[in-house]
N, C-alpha and C positions, 0 to 999 in steps of 0.2 A: 451443694448450694453455693450461690455466689457469696463472697465475703461481705458484701454490703447488706445482706439479709440474714446473716448467720446469727447465732446466739452469742451475745456479748459476754466478755469476761467480767464485766461489771455486774452481771446479773446476780451472782452469788451474794455479794455484800448487800445489794439492794434488797434482795428477798429476805435476808436475815433481819433487815430493819423494818420491812413494811408489808410482808406477805400475810400478816394477820388480818388483812382485808379491811382497810379503812383508816389505818394510822398514818403518821408522817413518814416521809421517805427522804432522808437527808444525808446518807453516807454514800461513798463511792469507792471504787478500787480500780487500779490501773493494770491489773495482771490477770492472766487466765489460769494461773497455777498456784498451788500452796505447797511449800517444801516442808520437810520435817522441822518441827519446832515453830512453824508459822501458823497464823490463824487469821480469820476475818471476824471482827467484832460486830455486835449489834450497835445500832445508833444509840447515843445517849439520850435521844429525844423520845424514846418509847414511853408510853403511858402505863402506869402501874395497873395491874389487874388484867391486861389484855393477854391473849394467848398467841404465840408466834410460831411460824413455820419456815422451813428451809425449802426453797423450790427454784425452778427454772422457768423462764418465759422467753418468747421471742421479743427482741428489742423493737421490732417493727410492729408489734401488736399494740395498738392504742388502748385496748382494753386490759392489757397486762394479764391475760388469762394464762394461768400456770399450766405448763405442759408436763411438769413433774413436781411432786411434793414428797420430800424425804420422810418427814415425821407426821404424815397425814392423820394418824390416829394417836399421836403423842405430842400435841401442841405444848409449847414451852410457856411457863408462867415466870414472871419476874423480869427484872431489867438488866441483869448482868449475865451475858452469855457470849460464847465464841464458838465458831467452827474451827477446829484445830486438827492438824496432822502432827501427832506427837513424834518423839524421837524414834519410836519403834515402827513408825509408819502406819499407825492406827488412826483412821479418820473418825472424828466424833464431835458432837455438839456438847460443850461443857456449859452448864447453866446453874444458876443459884436455886432453881426450883426443884432439884432432885438429882437422881443419878445421871451420868453422861449417857447420851444416845450414841451408840457405837454402830458403825456401818460395816466395817470389814473385820469383825472380831476374830474370824478364823483364818484370815489371810492378811499378813502384815510383813513388812520388810523395812529394815533400818534405812536402806538406800532406796527411797521411793519418792513419788510426787503425785499430787492430786491435781488433775487438769480438767477444765471444761472445754470439750472439743467443739468444733464448728457444727457438728451433727446434733449437738444438744446432749451428748452423752458425757456424764461426769464420771471420770475414771481415776482410780488409784492404781498406779503401776509401779512395779519394782524395776529399778534401773541397773544397767551394766555400769562398769567403772567409767566407760567413755560417755555416759549420759544417755545412751540409747535404751529403748524399752526392752526389758528382759521378759517380763510377764505381767499380764493384767491381773491384779489382785481382787478388784471389785469394780463394778460399773453400775450406774443408775439404770441403764437399759435392761439390766437383769431384774429390775423391780418396777415395772410400769405402773402408772396410776390410772388415769382416765383417758390418756392421750397416746396414740400410736404415731411415732415419728418415722420418717424414712430411715431404714436400717434397723429399727426395732423388730423384735420377733414376738409372734404369738404362737404358742405351742408348748413343747416339753423337751427337755434334755433327758434322754433315756439313760444316760450314764450317771448323772448327778441327781436326777429327779426334779431339777429346777423347772418350775411351771411359769410360763410367761402368759399373763392374761390381763385384761383391763377390768377395773372396777369403778363404777361411776361415783361421783361425790354424792353425799346425802342431799345437798342442795347447793346453790351457788355460793353460799356463805360457809358451808361446812364441808371440808374436803375429805373427811373420813369416809371409808368405803360404804357405799350406799346400796340401793336396791338392785342394780343391774351389773352383770359381768359379761365380758365378751371373750370368747375362747376360740381356738382353732382345733377342729377335730380331725385334721388330716386331709379333708376335702373341702370344707366350707367353714365360714365364720358362724358361730353360734352364740346368740345372746340369751342369757338366762336371767330370770327374775326370781330372786331368792332361791336359786338352785334349780328351778323348773325352766325348761326350754320355753322361750318367749318368741324368738324370731331367729331365722337362719337365712344366710345370704344365698343359699343354693350353691351348687358345686362350681368351683373355679375352673373355667375352661377358656382356652384361647385368650381373649382380651378382657375378660371380666367375669363377674358372678351372674348367676341366673336371675336373682331377685333384687339386684342392686345396680343402680346406674352410677357412673363415676366420670370424673374429668379425664380427658385424654392425655394428661401429662404423666400418667402412672405406668410403671412397669412392675408386674407382679412376680413374686418369687415363692415357690412352694417346694419345700425340701422334705424328703422322707428317706432316712437311711438308718443304719444301726445305732447311730449316735444321737440323732435328734429328729423331731418332726415339727416343722414350723412353717408359718407364713410370714412374709415380709414384703415390703414394697420400696421402690426407689422412684425418683422423679427426674425430670429433665434438668439439665444444668441451668442454674439461675432461678429455679422455681423453689418456692417454700411450700411446706405442707404440714398439716397435722390432721389426724382423724380423731374426733372426740366423741366419747360416749357420755351423754349427759344424764342428769338425775331422773329424767322422765322417759328414758328408753330411746331417746333420739340418738342417732349415730350419723355424723356428718363430717365433711372435710372443710378445709380452709375456705373454699370457694362457695360454701353453702350447699354443695351437692348433697342430697339426702340419700343415704343408704337405707335408713329407716327413720321415719318421722316420729316425733313424740307421741306417745300413747297410741301408736298405730295398731297394736294388737290387743288393746284393752277391750275392744268390743268384738262382736262376732261376725262382722263382715269379713269376707275371705280375701284379705290382702295377701299378695304373694310373699311367702316366707314365714307368715305367722303360724305359730303352733295352734293346733286345734284346742279350743277351750269349751267347756260345758258351762253355759250360763246358769245362774241360780233360777229356780222355778219362778221366783217372783219378779224377774227382770226380763225385759225384751230389749231388742237391739236399739230401740229409739230412746232408751234411758241414757242419760249422760250427766256429767257433773257440770254445773254452771256456777261461776263465781257471782254471788248475789249479796246485796246489802239487805239484811233481814232484821226484823224486830226481835230482839232476844233479851228478855228480862230474866231468864232463868239460867241454870247451870247445865252443862252437857250431861247427857245420860251416862256417859262412860268416858274415862280417860286412860291413856297408856303413856307412862312416863319414860318409856324406852327411848333414849336419845339417839339410837342408831336407826330409828324410823324417820322417813321423810314423807313429803306430801303424797308421793306415788304409793307408798305403803298404806297411808291412811285411806286413800281412795279405794285401794284394792280390798282392804278390810271392810270398809263400808259397803262396797259393791256386793260383797258376798254375804252380808248380813241383811236379811230381808226386813228387819225392823229399823234399819238405819236410814235416815232421811237426809242427813247432812254431816259434814266433817270439816276439820281444819287441823293444822298443826297446833301443838300445845305451847311450845316455848317460843320466845322472840327470835331465836336463831333458826326457826323453821324445822324443828325436830319434835318428836313426841306426837301423840294424836289425841284428839277429842272428838266425840261422836254425839249426835242428837237423834232422838227417836220421833220427836214431835214435828209436825209440819209448821214451819215458821213463816209468818206473813212477810211479804216483801216490804221493805221500808220505803217511805216517801221522804222527800227533801224536808229537813227540819225535824224529823222524828228523833226522839231520844232513844237510847239503848240500841243504837244501830251497831251491827257487827257484820263483817264480810265473812261469809262461809261458802264452802263448796257444796251446793245443794243438788241432790239427785232428783231429776224430774224427767217425765216422759215426753215433754214438749218444750222447745225453746220459748214458746210463747206463754208459758204458765204465768198467771198473775196479770195478764193484760186486762184493761178495763173492758166492761161489757160492750161498749160501743165499738171497740176495735174488732171484736168477734163478729159483730153485725156487718161491718165493712168487708171483712174477709169473706164472709158468707155470700154477700151480694156479688163481690168480684168473682168468686169461684163459680157461682151460678151463671154469671154472664159469660165467663170463659168457656164453660161447659156447653152453653147453648149456641155460642157463636158459630162453630163448625156445622151444627145442625141447620142453623138459619142459612148459612152459605150454600149448603147442599140443596136445601129446598128451593132457594132462589134460582140456582142453576137448573134444577129439574123443571122449573116452571117456564124456562126460556125455550121451549121447542122440543128438542130431542130428549125426552125424559130418560130414556134408557141409557143414552150416552152420559147424561149428567150423573146418574146414579153410579155408573161404572167408574167415572172419574173420582167421585167421592170415595167409593170403596177402595179404589187404587191408592188414594191418598192415605186412608186409614191403614190399609195393608202395608204401605211403605213405612208409616210411622211405627207399626207394630213389629215389622220384620227387620228393618235396618238396624244394625247394632247401635249406632249412635250418629249424631251429627258432629260437626267439627268443633263445637264450642268447648267440649270438656275432654278432649283427647290429645291435646298437644303436649304430651309428656315425653316426646322424643325430639331429637335434634332436627332443626329445619336447615336444609342445605340450600345454598344459592344455585341458580341455574348455571352460572359460570363455573362453579366448583365441580358440578356434575359433568358438564361438558368437558372440562379439563381431564377429569378422572377417566372418562370413556373415550377420549380422543375424538371428541365431537361426534359421539354415537357412530363410530366407524363400523363398517361391516365386519372388520377383523375382530372386533370386540363383541359382536352379536352372538348371544348364546342360544337364542330361540325366540319363539313367539307363542303367546297364548291368547285366550279370549279377551284379556285386558289390554294386550299390546305386546311389543317386543321387549326382550330382556337383554341387557348389555353387561359385560364384565367391565370393571373399572378398578382404579387404584387411587386412593386418596393421597394427599401430600404427606401424610404420616407413614405411608407404605402399606396401609391396610387395604386388602382386596375387598371389593364390594360387588354386589349384583344389583343392577338398577332396572326396575320395571317401569317402562314409560307408557303411560296410559294413552291409548288411542282415543281420539276425540269423539269418535262415533261408537265407543265401546260402553254399552250399558253395564256389562259384567265388570269392566275395569273401574267404572265409577263407584259401584258398590264395594268392590274390593279395596279401593283407595281408602274409604272411610272405615270399613271393617278392620283392615290391617292396622290402621293407626290406633284403633281401640284394643285390638288383640295384643299390641305391644305392651299393654299394662299386664297382660296375663303371661308372665314369664316363666318358662319351664325349660329344662335342658333338652327336651325333645320337641320343642316348638322352634321354628326358624326365628332368628332374632332380627327384629326391625331396628335398624340403626337410625333411621330418620326418613324425611320426606322432602319433597321440593314442590312448592306452589309458586309459579310465576306466570302471569298472564293466563294463557289457556293450558300451560304445561302442568301436569300432575304426575309426579314420579314417587316411587317408593324405593328406599335404599336399604338393602339387606346385607347381612354377613354373607360372604361368598362361600359356597359349598364346593370344594375342589373336586369331589367325586360325583358331582352332578346328582341326578335322581336315581332312585332305586330301579326304575324302569330302564334307564340307560345302562345299568350294570347287570341286572338280573337276566335279561333276555338276549344278551350278547355273549357269545362264547368266550371272547377275550375278557369280558367283564366278570363272568361267573367265576373266574379263577381267584378273584378277590374275595369271594363269598364262600368260605369254608363253613362247616356246620355251626361252629361256635359263633362266628360272625353273624350268621343268619339268626341264631337264637338271641343274640344281643339286639339285633334290629327288631325282631318280633317283640321282645320285652320293652324296648324303648318306645315303639309305637303304642303299645298297650298303655304304658305309663303316661304318655302324652295325652292320649284320648281320655284316660281316667281323670287326669288333671282338668281337661276342658269340661268334662261332664260334671264332675263332683267338687273339685277343689279350687277351681278358678272363681273369681268374684262374680262372674256373669253366667256361669253354667251354659256352655256353648255346644251346639251340635254342628259338626263340620259339614256334613251332607255331600261331600265329594272326595272321600278318602280313596286313594288309588296309588299305584306304584309311582306314577309320574309326580305325585304330590308329596312324596317322601324324599327329602334331600339327604345327602350323606356328607358329613364333614370329613376332615383328613384322617380321622380315626375310625371312619365308617359308622359313626353314631348317627342314628336317624333323627331327622327334624321334620315334623309335620308342617306343611306350607300350604299356601293358596286358600285364603279364608274368604274369598269373594262371595261364596254361597252360604257361608256360615250364618247361623242365627242364634240369638239368645233363646234359651229354653227355660221357662219358669220352673223352679224346683218342684212345685206342687202339681204341675200339669203332667198328665200321663202321655199326651200326644197332641199334635197340632195338625190341622188340615190346611192345605194350600192348593190353589189352582195353578200356581207357577212351579211346576216340577222341574228341578234342575239336578244335574248330576251326570253320571256316566253309566250307560247301559252295561249290564253285567255286574255292577257293584251296588245297584239299587235293590232293596228288598221288594217283594211283591206289593205290600200294602202302600208303599210310597210310589212305585212305578205305575200302579193301576188306579189308586184312589187319592194320591197326594197326601197320605197320612204319614207324618214323620215324627220321630222321637229319638231319644238317645239310642234306642235299639236299631235305628237306621245305621248309625255308625258302627254298631256291633256287627251287623250283617256285613258291611263293607270290610271290616277288619277280618272277618272269617274268610271272605274271598281273597283278601290280600295274603292271609296266612297260607292258604292253599297254593297261591302263586309262588310265595317265597320257598315253600317246601319243595315244589315240583319244578321250579324255573320255567313254568308254562303259563301263557296268558289264558285268562278265562274268556272264552268266546260266548257272547250273549246268545240266548235262545233265538232262533230265527228259522229261516227256510230250510236249514240243514238238519232240522229235527234233533237238535242237541248234540250233533257231532262236534267235538272240540269244546263242549261246555265242561269246564273243570269241575263244577259242583256235581253234575250228573256222573262224571267219571269217578270222582272221589266217593260218592255214595254207593255206586255199583261195586267198587273195590272193597268198601267197608262191609257191605253185605256178604261178599264172597270170602271175607277174612284175608284179603290180599292188599291191605292198605299200603304196605311197604313199597309196592310197585309204583306208587305215586311219587315217591321221593326221587329227586334228581340223582341219577347214578353217580355223578361226580362227587357227591358228598355222603353216599351211603357208607356207613361204618358200623360194624357189628357192636361196637361199644356204645353206640348212640341210638340203637334201634328203639329202645323203650321211649326215649325222648322224642324221636321222630313220630312214632305212632301216637304219642300223647298230643303232639302239636296238631296232627290231623284230626284227632278226636275233639280237641278244643275248637278247631275250625268248623267242624260239622255241628257242634253245639251252637256256634254263632250264626250259622246260616239256616237254622231251622225255619220252617215256613211261618210259624206263628211267632210274632214279636214277643209275646208274653213268655214263651218258653226259652228265649235266648237269655244268656247270662248278662249281667251288667259288666262294664269294663273293670269295675273294682273286683268283681268275682273272677274275671279273667286274669287280672294281675295276681290275685291270690293263688290261683291254681297253676299259673306259670312259675311262681316262686316256690310254692310247696309241691315238690315233685312227687310226693307220696299221697297227696290228697286224692280220694276216690272221685270218679267222674260218672255221672249218669249216662245212660245210653241216649244218643241223639234221636230225635224224631226226624222224619223225612224233610229234606229241604224242598223249595219249589223246583220242580223238575220240568225239563223241556218235554213237551208231548206233541 
C-alpha cells in the first residue's frame, strides 16, 4: 500500500478513546510503536457507563469502520484504562472495570516492542540487541474479526492448530461475533450461518472464484503444505482494500463489489454458491420480511433475551416457525429477539401505538387499499389483451396466415429466448477501442476460428490476461441469440462452464469476451493424433466427470434450469489443466422445472448428437442433453467421431458400433488402443455402459444428469442393462 493510504500510527490511541461507537474522540499519538513500560491512555473525556473497545481502522475511511477489534466480546467499562506493554513484554489493556485483557500471555520477551505496521497488522516482536526483529511473539492478523486485509490468512496452521476465520459483528453497533463465519476449506471460501454451510465461493481457479466476481486489482494466493493450508490475497501497489463479512451475510470489498449480497441465500431461489435449504411446509418462495409500521397494542408472543442473537437470527427463527408472523430485535442495541403470532394491521399516519416490525408476508402489496387492487387488475387485463388485439388487427389486414405466423413467432421468441438485455448486465462492458487493442485490430494472426455467430479472436488485455473474443456477424441470427443468452448464462457460474468476462456493444458491434482456453476444444485434441497424447485415461475420466457436473448444474442447480441443446466435442473447451468447460449457449433454452418436455418447430443442433424425439418431432427436454452426453462419452472413450445415420446404412455410426460390441460382449474393443490399460478395464467398460444408458431410444429410460454424476462418482453402484439405442437401418 502507498504510505498516504496506510493505517496511521495514531489509530490505536484514537480507538481506545472512541471506538465504543458514538462517544467523543479527543486524544492523539505521534508514534507507531509502544516500548516496554509505555502505554496509550484512554481519553479523559469518556462518559461513565459506556463500554469501550480497542481496534484499528483505515485513516482514509470517512466512516471509521473498524477492520480489527481486539476485545470484541470483552468491552471495557469505566473511565480509567491504558494499553500497556509491561517490562516483561506482555501487551495488555489495564482498566478499572476488572482483570487485565492480555494478548500475548504465552509469548513475551523483556526486549520487545509493539508496532502497528502499514499493512494494518499490530505486532509484538522480540528484538535483538541491535534493535532488529528477532521473533514475532503475537500479531493481530492471527486473530481476524470481520475483515480480511491484504496479507491476512484464512485457513489453518497444521502445526499449532491456529484457525484463521472471519466472524461477522452481531450488528453495526455490537462487534461481538455474530451469525456468520467465513472459512477456507482448502479449495474455496465457505460462509456458515451458525455452523451450517450457507454459501460458498466455488473453487479458486486461475483469476477468481466460480461464484464470485471481484475487482481486477487482486492477486490470489492459495497455499497447501505440511505446515499450513490457507488463502490470502494481495493488491496492486498504491491500492487499498478490505473484504468485509457483515451481519446479514453480505461479503463485499472496498469498492462495493459483491461476493455475496445480504440475505442472498435466505430464500429458495437458486443463487450460485448458495447451499440447498428445505423451506418449511408453511412457506413459499414469495414470502419475505418487510419492515412495516404496524398497530401494536399488545405484547410479543415470545421473547428471547440472548444478546448474542441479531436481526438475522431473529428472522431465521421466525421464518422456520409457522406460527410466527413478525419479529424484531429486543434490546436497543439490536440484540435479542421478540416474535408475534397475530397479524398486525398496518398503521396509518397519526395512529397511536405504532411500532416498526419485520413482518412476514406473501406479497409486497399486502395492506393496499381496495381501489389499488382494482387499478392493478384493470392494468393487468389491458396488458394481457393488448398483444391479442395487435395480432387480430394484423390478421385482418390481408394475408391472415402470415399475420398469424408473425404473432406466433413473436410469442415463441418471448418464450424461448433466455432474456432480453435489461436484467443481465452483471458482467463488465468493454469499449470497442480496448477490444481492438487487445486483438491487434482483429488481425488474421489472432483469428482462432469461425462459428455460426461469427469469427473468434484471441486477445490480451492491458492487465496481461488472455481472452477470446466472439465478434457477432451482422447477418447472424444464431449470433444474436447467443449474444443475449451468454450474457444471462454469465449469472450461472460453475467451474465447468466457460466464464464470460464481459461484452462490447458499440454501434452495430456486438462482441462477447471470454476467458481464453489455451488447449482449445475437445474436438481439436481428441481426433488429432498429436493431441490425443495429452489425453491419458485419467484425463479423459476427469473430462467426462466435469462435463457431467456442468450439465447437472445447468439442469438442476442453476437458477434458470437450462437445456443446452447442442452439446458436442467442439463445444467443450479445455483450460491449461485440461479441465472441461461447456461453451456456446446460442441454442440454449430455459426449461421450466415442472415441465417434462417442450415441442418446437425450430430444430437446432448437430446431426449425430440429437435424440430421435428431437430430430424427428422437435420434442426436447433435459433428456436431450443426456443423449448428447452419451454420444460425447462414446467419442471420448474411442477417440472416434460419431457419423450420423445416412446413405451409408450406419457404417461409421458410433452408437451402432457400440451397441453391436455390447451385444457380443466385446465392448473393450471400442476403447482407444492408446489408453487401454488392464488396471482400468472395469472403469472403461463402466463408461461405455453409462453411455449406452444415456443413448437409449426412449427419453424416459435415460438417466438424469444427477444420476449420471452419482454413478460416475460411486464406482461400485450397480447399473441396469441398457435398452437398444436408435439404430441406423
